[in-house]
N, C-alpha and C positions, 0 to 999 in steps of 0.2 A: 600443924606444920606442913608447908606445901613444897613440894619438889618440882623442879622443871628441868626437862630433858630436851635440849635443843634438837630440833628436827634436822636431820641430814638430808639434803636435797638429792634427788635422784640424779645419777650422772647423765641419763639420757631420757627423753620423754618420747613415747611412742603413742601416736595418734592416727586415726584413719584420715586419709586424704581423698576426699570424694572426687576431686577433679581428675586425679589420675588413677583411682581406684587401687591405692596402694597404702601401706602402713608407712608413715613418715619414720625415718631413722634419725630421731631427735627432732626438735621443734623446726629446725631449717631443713630438715631431710638431708643434711649433708655432714653428719658426724664422722663417717670414714674419711671424706675429703678433707676435712679440717684437720683430722689427725694426721694425715699424710703430709700436709702443708707444714705442720708444726714439726714433725720428724725430720723433714727435709731441711729445716732451718736449724736443727740441733744436732751437732756432730756426734755427741754421745749417743743419742737415741737412735740415729741412723746406723751407728756402729753396733749397738746392741741388737737391733733388729737384723742386720746382716749376720752376726754371730749366731744368733737364734736359728735363722732360716738355714744356715749352713749345717748346723748340727741336726736339724730335722731332716734334711735332705740326705745327710751322711755322705757316704761314697756312692750313693745310688743303689740300685737293686743288686742283691747278692749273685743272682744268676748271672753267668757270663753272657755278654752280648745283648741281655734283654733290653737294656735302656736304648739300644739303637733301633728297635722295632718301630716302625711307623704306624700310626693308629688313625690317620685322617688323610684326605686327599691333598692337604696343604702341606704334608710332609711333617707333621708334629710327631715327635718320637716320645716314647714312654718316659725318657730321662728328662726331656724339656718340660713334659706336663708335670712330673714329679717335682722339679725345681720350682715350677710356678705355684703349685698348690702349697708347697712347703713354705714358700715365701709369704703367701696370704695367712697360712695357719700360725707362722710365727708372730704375726702382728694381730690379726683379726680373730685368731683361734679357729677360724672356718675357712672354707674355700667352695668354689662353685665349678662344676665340670657339666658341659653341655653334651647330651647324648642323642645321637641319631640312630633311627632303626631302619631296616629294610623290610620288605614285605614277608619275610619269614619270621619277623619279630626277633631277629638277631641285631645286636648292636653293630652298625656299620661304620660309625665313626665317633671319636671323642674329641672335644676342644675345650680349651681353657676359657673361663669367664672370670674377669676381675671381680673379686669380692665386693669392692666399693661400688660397682655398677649394678648389684643386685638389690631389689626391694621385694619384700613379701607383698602379696596381693591382699586387698582388704577382705576380711572374712565376711563382712556384711554385704559386700557387693557380689551378686550372682555371677557376673561376668568374669571376675578376677579372683574369686575365692578358690584356694588350692593351686594358684598359679604364682609365678614369680615375674616381676617386671625388670627388664634389663635395658639400661640406658647408660650412655657414656658421658653424660654431662649433668648429673644431679646437682653438682655444686655450681652450675650456671657460669662456667669460666669461659666457655666458647660462645654461648648464645645467652642472651639476656632472660629469655623465657624458655621453659621446658616444651618441646614439641611433642604433643601426644602421639602424633603419627609415627614418630621414630622410637617410641617405646615398643619393645619386643616382649610379648607375654609368653612364657613357656610353662608347660605343664610340670607338675611335681613329678619327681622320678618314681617310676613304678614299673618293673619289667614284666608284669602280668600281661600276657598276650590280650586277654578280654579287656583290660584297662586301656591298653594301646589302640585296640580297634575302635573303642568308644571315642577316644581322643582324635583318631584320624577321621572318623565319620563327622564329628563335631567341627573339625577344621575344614571339611569339604573335600577330603581325599588325600592320598599320599602326596600328591604334588604341592599341597598347601600346608602339609604338617610340618610344623617346626621343631618337633622333637621334645625332649624333656630336660630338665635342669636337676642335677643332683646337688642340692644345697646342704653341704655339711655344716651344721651349726650346733654347737654344744648347748645352746640355749632353747633348742627345739622350736618353740613357738614365740620367741622373743629375739630381739637383736642382741648380739653379744657386744660386750665392751672390748677394746683393744687389750692386749696383753698387759700393758704399763698404764692403764687408765688412771690409776691412783696417783701418778705423778705427771700427768700431761701438762699441768701448769708449770713443772720444772722444764718441760721442752721450750715453752714460751719464755722462761726466765733465761735459759741459756742463749736462746736466739736473741733475746734483747741485749744481753751482755756482749754478745759478739757484734751486734750493730753499733752499741756504744763505743767499743774499742775501735771499730772501723771509723767512726765519726771523729774520735780522738785523733787518729792518725792523719785522716784527710783533711781535717779543718783546724787542727790547732795542736795539741799534745805538748808542745815546747812552750816556754814562757812567751807570753805575748807582748806586743809593743804598741804604744800609743803614739800617734803622730800629732805634734803641735805645729800649726801654721797660721799666718794671719788670716783674718776674716776675708773672704773673696767676695768679688762682685760676680754676678752672673756672667759667664763667658758666652762668647758667641756660639761655640760648639754645644753649649748647654741646651739651646733651642733649636738651632737649625740642624745639627747632625743627629740629635738624639730624637727631638720631637718633631723635627720637620718645620719648626717655626709656628706650629699651630697653637702651642701652649707656652708662651714667653715667661709666664710667671711660675712654672714648674721648677722647683729646685732639684734638678737631676745631678748625678755625680759629674765631677770635673773629669778631664782627661788623666790628670794625675792620680785621682782616686780610682779610676777604672784600671790603670796600669798597676797600682799597688794590689789590687785584687788578683792579678796574675801570680803574684809572689806568695800566695797562701797555699798551704797544704804540703804534704810530705814530698810531693813530686817536685815542689818548687824550692826545696831546701838547697842551700849553698849557692844560690844564684846572685848575681851582681845587678843592682839597680843603680842607674845614672840619673840624677835629678839636677837640673839647671835651675838657677834663680838669679835674678837681676841685682837685688840689693841685699845687704847683709841682714837687715831686719826682716826680709821675706824668706830668710833661709828656714826650711822645714827642720823641726827638731824631733828626733826619735827618741823616745824614752821608754825603755823596757820596764815591764812590771811582772812580777811573779804571779802566777796563778796556781791553783791547787793541781799537783801532779796526780792525775787519776789513773796512772798506770797500773797500781795495785789496789784500786779502790774495791773491786769485786773479787779480789783473789780468794778470800775465805768462802765467799758466797758461791763462786764458781766451782770450788771443790766439793762443797756440800750438795749442790745441785747435781754434779756429775755422779757423786755417790748414791743419791736417791733415784736417779735414772737407772743406774746399774741394778739397784735393788729392785726397782720396779719391774725390770725385765727378768729378774731372777737369774742373772748371770754371774758365776764366779768372778770376783774382781781380777783374778789373775789372767783371765782370758782377754779382758779388756784392756788392762794397763800392764800387759806383759813387758812392754819396753822399759817400764820403770823398775823392773825387777833386778836385783843385783847381778852383776856378770859373774859373781862367784857362785851363783846358785846351781845346783846340779840337776835341775829340771823336775825334782821330785814334786814340788807344789804345783806346777803347771800340769804334770801328768795327773796328779790327784784331782785337780780342777776339771781336766777333760773327762775323766772317768765319771765324776760327780754329775757334769752337765749331760753326759751321755745317758746316764741313768734317769736324769730329770726329763730329758726329752724322748725317752723310750716310749711312753704312751702316746706321744704325737706320731712318731713313726709306726707304731702298731696300728693306730687309727687310719692312717693313710694306706698302709698295707692291706688292710681289711677291705677298704673302699675299692682299691685296684683289684684285689682278688674277686670281689663281687661283680664288678663291672666286666672284667676280662673273661669271666666264667661264661658270659653271654655274648662275648664277641664272635663275630662270624668267621674269624680265622683262630686256629689254634697256634699261639705264638709262645706259650709257655708251658710245654708238656709236663714239666716237673711240678707245676703249681706252686713254685716258691716265689712269693712276693715280698719277702723280708728285705728291709732296707739295712744296708751295712752302716755301722756307726763310725764316727771319726776315730781313727787309732790314736792312742796315746803316744805313739812314736814321733808324731809331728813335733812334740815338745822337744825331742832330742835333737831334731834337725834345727830348731830355732835356736836352742840353747848352744849348739855346736857353732852356729854362725856367730853369736854374740861372744862366746868364749874365745873364738879364733882372733877377733878384733882385740879382746882384752889381753890375750897371750901376747900378741905382737907389741902391744903397748908395754907390757911387762918386761919383755926382752930388750926393749929400747929405753927402758927407765935407767935411772942412776943407782938403783939398788945394787948391792955387792953381788957377785956371781953366787955366793952361798945362799943369800937371801932369795934370790930368784929360783934356785934349785928347790929350796924348801917350800916356796909358794907352789911351784908346779906339782910337787909331790903330794902336798897336804890339801891344796884348794882344788886342783884339777885332776888328781889321781894318777899322775904319770908315775911310771916306775923311776927308781933312782937313776938307773943307766940312761934312760930316755930323757930325763930332765937335764942331766949333765951334758949329754950330747946336744940338746937344744940351746943350752947356755954357752957352753965352752966350744961347740962346734966340732966335737970329736967323740 
């Protein structure tokens, strides 16, 4: 008896690229760029990414005023750098920070490098081994071809003065030295997958459903109509106005057909069209016919796709679909979800804190004497604020409803926790 185990393809393929001296990030060397495009077209994926980034960045550094300290000549602050690296880590699970040194081997400036712009140097190429290639158009959106002259190669981060001086000498002096790149990558010597790589196909599905719905609204959506009219002879304007008389045999649309095209789509609904005709037998006849109503065609698919994307980002559903929660909720579920997600993203905050602590230990200025680089988590109290806003609207609806005063008082007491005297005052006004 033979058994067969179907092979699961690797999500990305990493191969040396001898032309640029790098390791390709998938076959087209544009895996991060593809994922960013898919997420931009998927509302749920973009929301999940933003939620995860927000929880990783938290409320910023715990130390008061630390986030306002500048760390570069361009005015970059610690808070802005934290927010940038947290955004990259939320999706790519990694990030990049450019490090510059002064002649005393102290860090003189830090700057953010987009994770999608970084490629690892080819280990088999002596000129690029141990380096990172930084280029802002690996996906070839701006230029058709990658320009080797615009690729910047940076040395691997290593604060050892002996290593730095070797790199400076190899570069031809301090004036030509480009610094180092701290490339935080959980895969060490491999490229990482995005946080929700297992469901990226669902990003594409949700984007496709969105496009389908848009086309339904702009090109049809309501029952269509057939137009019956006598067979026409080629009109003069068919050749002269449209083709300039060069192709008299071409059967181009008549003026009537072109006018009817203006009345298609959602923006042309409820308009009036006037059609003139000479004889009764030439009167156009409009006959409606029903087509399939696709309004709810993908409703179940859309819900399942949304659920898988949320699961792929490992985000509690209450944080993504909080607007669907019952107005009578006391906020306990969302509080628990915030606590759970804070615990889940704690390792991410800890890793970022450790990186900042290591870098700033060698900074040329002392800007954090307490050495506290902890990142404050999102407080669960924000759930109370949101619930309070939702509850306020629901209470107003309750007071304006047709329920008896006794029932209104009972709901305020048992559902919203008001005291009896407070509830009666709200309902009876005394």
